[in-house]
N, C-alpha and C positions, 0 to 999 in steps of 0.2 A: 604388374605379380599378375602370374598369370594365374587362370582361371582353376582351379584343382580341383576334382570334383568326387565326392566319395562316396562309392556303393556299397547299399546295405539290402542282403538279401534275406527272405522274409520267408518263410515256408507255406502253399497255398493246399488247400486239401481240394482238388475238382472229384467230386462225387460223378458228375454227371458221365464225364468220360471214363468213370472207373478205371484211371487211372490213381498210381501210389502216389507223388507228390511232387510239386514243382516250385520253381523259385522265380519270382517275380523281385526286379531289378529296380529300385529306388535311385534317383539322383538325387544329390542333397548338395545344395550351392555352397562353395568356401565363403567360410564368415570373414569379415575387415578385421585383422588382425594388426596391431601396430608394432612393426619391427623394435627391432633396440635401435634401427640408426634414426627412426623418425623423433626419436626423443631426445632430448638434449639435455646428457646426465648433467655436464658440465652446470648449467644453469640449475636444474633442481641441486643440485650438489651444495652451489654456489647460498640458493635459497636458506640451506638447511642448515648447515655449519653456521650462517649470517645468526640466525636466530638463537643459537646457544652462544656464540661470541658474545651477542648483549645482552644474556644471563649473566656469562660468566663478567663481565665489564660491569654492569649492574651491583652483582656481588663485591666488585673489588670496590666499589664507589663507598658502598655502605660500611664496610669497612675500614674504610680510607678516612670516612665521617666521624666513626666510632671511636677509632684511634685519636684524631685528635680532640673528640671532646674528653676523654680516659686522658690525656697530656694536659686538658687544659684545668680541668678537676684535681691532677693532682701536684701543681704548678709547676709541671716540666713542661715548657710549651715546644713541641717541636714541631719543630716548619716544613721539616721534609712531606709530612700527607699533604700540605698545602700543594707544594710543587707536585707533587706526584697524582694530585687528584684532575690536573686536566689532560694527563698522559691518558688515566681511566675513561674520561667522556669522550676522547678522541676514538677509543677501542668503539664506544657504544654509537657515536656517528657513525664512523668509519662502516661498521658492519650493518647498518641500519642505512644507511645511502651508498654501500659498495664503492667505496673510496681507499684503494689502495694508499693513498699520502695519511689517511688518518688512522687505517690500521697502523704504521710503522709508528706511530706513535707509542699504540699499544704495546707491540712487540717491545719498544722498548720499555717501557716501566716494566713487563714482564720477566725479560732480561735484569732489568736494574734489581726488581723483587726476588729474583732466582738467585743473583748472585749475593745479594744480604745475606738471604737464609742460609747460603751454603760457607759465607763467612762467620755467619754465628756459631755453624755446628763446629768450624776449626776454632774460632777463636775462645769460644765456653763451653763446647764440649756437650750441649743439647741435643741430645738424639732427636727430639719431637720434631726440631727443626729439618732432617733429612725428608721429613713425610711431607711438610710444606712445599720443601726444593722439588721434591720430586711429583709433586701436584702441577705446582709452578709452570715445571718443564713440561709437562703433559700440555696444560693450555697454553703455553708459549707453541708447542709443533701444531695444535691447532688453529693456532689463529695463522701460522705462517701457510697452512694449508690452504686455508680462507685466501688468505693476501695472494696466494700463487694461481689457486682457480681462478679469483677476480680478474688475473692477467690475462687468463686463457679467453674469455670474453670479450663478444664483439661489446661494440656501442649499443648497439640495438637489443642485445640480450639485457645488458646491464641497465637501459633505459626502460629495458619492460619489467626488472626485478626492482625498481625502483617505484612505478606506476604500480603495483602490486602483485605481478607476479604471483600467484600458490599454484603447487603444484597437488597433485589430487592424493596424494598419498604422499604423507611427511617420512624421512626416515630419517634414522639418527644414527650419525657417525661416530663411532669411538676410537677412532684412531685417526 
């Protein structure tokens, strides 16, 4: 980096010389500013997105467990929740350990749930499920972006994330 200096001119009254005003120049050294190239934005984005995917997958796990308990209480046992539950655990594990293979399991879960909500909308005509369908699509896109970002990282960056890397500023990505 170049050592750029700024100058600040300040007026000084010199009464002894009976002159009007003169300016004194003071040199200010440049402070070190971290450039955009010095930051590893993909690593920070992977960290921040993985936090959200972990949170979403835990919510999905909780809803699947509640769904299974309700199905037991109504004597209409739905075992599909037990089949889908490991896929949500894969989402949590993939986001926690930054492993793309586990994230694919969660992406499969999100695709299956999106298709099931869309099927309910067309077959039963329940409009409320359109909202659930759109939410699942949003989560699917968000998880796929995490999957792609992890693919761009080097093994050293992934190991750094696994060992507890945390950026100074947390940024929430909404898209």
